[in-house]
C-alpha positions in Angstrom: -12.4 26.8 -10.8 -10.8 23.6 -12.6 -7.6 23.1 -14.1 -8.0 22.7 -17.9 -6.5 18.8 -18.7 -3.4 20.4 -21.0 -2.3 22.6 -17.8 -2.5 19.7 -15.3 -0.5 17.8 -18.0 2.1 20.4 -17.9 2.1 20.7 -14.4 2.5 16.9 -14.0 5.4 16.9 -16.2 7.2 19.7 -14.6 6.5 17.9 -11.0 8.7 14.8 -12.5 11.7 16.2 -14.3 12.2 19.2 -12.2 15.3 20.9 -13.3 16.6 18.2 -15.5 18.0 19.8 -18.7 18.8 17.5 -21.6 17.1 14.7 -21.2 13.9 17.0 -20.3 14.0 18.7 -23.7 14.1 15.2 -25.3 11.1 13.8 -23.0 9.0 17.6 -23.6 9.4 16.5 -27.5 8.6 12.9 -26.8 5.7 12.6 -24.6 3.9 16.4 -25.2 4.8 16.9 -28.9 5.9 20.1 -28.1 9.5 22.1 -28.9 10.8 22.6 -25.6 10.4 26.7 -26.0 6.9 26.3 -26.9 6.7 24.0 -23.5 8.2 26.8 -21.4 6.2 29.3 -22.8 2.9 27.5 -21.9 4.3 26.7 -18.4 5.2 30.1 -17.6 1.4 31.0 -18.4 -0.3 28.2 -16.7 1.8 28.9 -13.3 0.3 32.7 -13.4 -3.1 31.1 -13.2 -5.6 30.9 -9.9 -6.5 27.3 -10.9 -2.6 26.1 -11.2 -1.9 27.4 -7.7 -4.9 25.4 -6.5 -4.1 22.6 -8.1 -0.7 22.5 -6.9 0.7 25.5 -5.0 3.9 24.1 -3.7 5.2 23.5 -7.1 3.3 26.8 -8.5 5.1 28.7 -5.6 8.5 27.0 -6.5 7.9 27.7 -10.1 7.2 31.6 -9.3 10.0 32.1 -7.3 12.4 30.2 -9.8 11.0 32.0 -12.5 11.1 35.8 -10.7 14.4 35.0 -8.8 15.7 34.5 -12.8 14.0 37.8 -14.2 15.5 39.5 -11.5 19.3 37.9 -11.9 18.6 39.4 -15.9 17.6 42.7 -14.9 20.6 43.0 -12.1 18.3 42.9 -9.0 20.4 41.2 -6.6 18.2 41.8 -3.5 15.3 39.8 -5.3 17.9 36.9 -4.8 18.4 37.4 -1.0 15.5 37.0 0.0 
């Protein structure tokens, strides 16, 4: 299972930038020619693929946990944040 080049680019970008916000959004526009909301939409789809998990299991696992924790917090499921 091969990760498409665009998906690998998104993962590599995210691995470099992590949780930085303001400068990261400018870099998304400059380096990837994407609006930040579109970048996060695409990244969310990429991390759900088995190819992405095989490509960088640590990064994809971390991003999935962050997403799941945020989703649980929005829906009032505090137990998901505890563990």
